[in-house]
C-alpha positions in Angstrom: 29.3 -1.6 11.3 26.2 -0.1 9.7 24.6 -1.7 6.7 24.5 0.6 3.7 21.7 0.0 1.3 21.9 1.3 -2.3 19.1 2.9 -4.2 18.7 -0.4 -6.1 18.5 -2.4 -2.8 15.7 -0.1 -1.6 13.8 -0.6 -4.8 14.1 -4.4 -4.6 12.9 -4.3 -1.0 9.9 -2.1 -1.9 9.0 -4.5 -4.8 9.2 -7.4 -2.4 7.0 -5.6 0.2 4.4 -4.8 -2.5 4.4 -8.4 -3.7 3.9 -9.7 -0.2 1.0 -7.2 0.3 -0.5 -8.4 -3.1 -0.4 -12.0 -1.9 -2.8 -11.2 1.0 -5.5 -10.1 -1.5 -5.3 -12.8 -4.2 -8.8 -12.3 -5.5 -8.2 -8.7 -6.6 -4.7 -7.3 -6.4 -3.0 -9.6 -9.0 -5.1 -7.7 -11.5 -4.2 -4.2 -10.2 -1.2 -2.0 -10.5 0.4 -0.9 -7.3 2.6 2.2 -6.7 4.1 3.5 -3.5 4.9 7.2 -3.9 7.5 9.3 -2.1 4.9 10.4 0.5 4.2 6.7 1.4 0.8 6.8 -0.3 -0.1 3.4 -1.8 -1.9 3.9 -5.0 -3.9 0.9 -6.3 -5.1 1.2 -9.9 -7.8 -1.3 -10.8 -8.8 -2.1 -14.4 -12.3 -3.3 -13.6 -15.0 -1.9 -11.2 -15.6 -5.3 -9.6 -12.0 -5.2 -8.4 -12.7 -1.9 -6.7 -15.7 -3.4 -5.0 -13.7 -6.4 -3.7 -11.1 -4.0 -2.2 -13.7 -1.8 -0.6 -15.3 -4.8 0.9 -12.0 -5.7 2.6 -10.9 -2.1 3.3 -10.1 -2.6 7.0 -7.9 -5.5 6.3 -6.4 -3.7 3.3 -5.6 -0.7 5.4 -4.0 -2.8 8.2 -1.9 -4.8 5.8 -0.8 -1.7 3.8 0.4 -0.2 7.1 2.2 -3.2 8.5 3.7 -4.7 5.3 4.3 -1.7 3.0 4.6 1.1 5.5 2.0 3.2 3.6 0.4 6.1 5.4 -2.6 6.2 3.0 -4.3 3.9 0.5 -5.8 5.3 -2.6 -7.9 3.2 -5.0 -8.3 4.3 -8.6 -10.5 3.2 -11.4 -10.4 4.7 -14.9 -7.6 7.1 -13.8 -9.8 8.6 -11.1 -9.3 8.3 -7.4 -12.4 6.5 -6.1 -11.4 6.2 -2.5 -8.6 7.4 -0.2 -8.1 6.5 3.5 -5.3 6.7 6.1 -3.9 3.3 7.0 -3.8 3.8 10.7 -5.9 5.6 13.3 -4.2 8.4 14.9 -4.0 7.5 18.6 -1.0 9.6 19.4 1.4 12.0 17.6 3.8 9.1 16.6 1.3 6.3 16.0 1.4 6.8 12.2 5.1 7.0 11.8 6.1 4.5 9.1 7.4 1.2 10.5 9.7 1.1 7.5 12.3 3.7 7.0 13.4 4.6 3.5 
């Protein structure tokens, strides 16, 4: 018997994944707003430039965690409603290497 998840169930799971991701970057992400769009692009909106600096300092770890925990294909960092930095979350080793580990 297949498990059927409702739209609300999927939203709850997404929120929990984002909160788990946030917990890995306690120095910056609690102050930032996170949004995972339909294309699996994780948008991080930071209210202060020093938060952007902290995230860019840990960008490799941020990319890896965004891929493995959230299933994001890209991470985009914003400050003052401008996209400051965008990067893919995984290195393309093969055709299927960037398929999201989390299906929606």
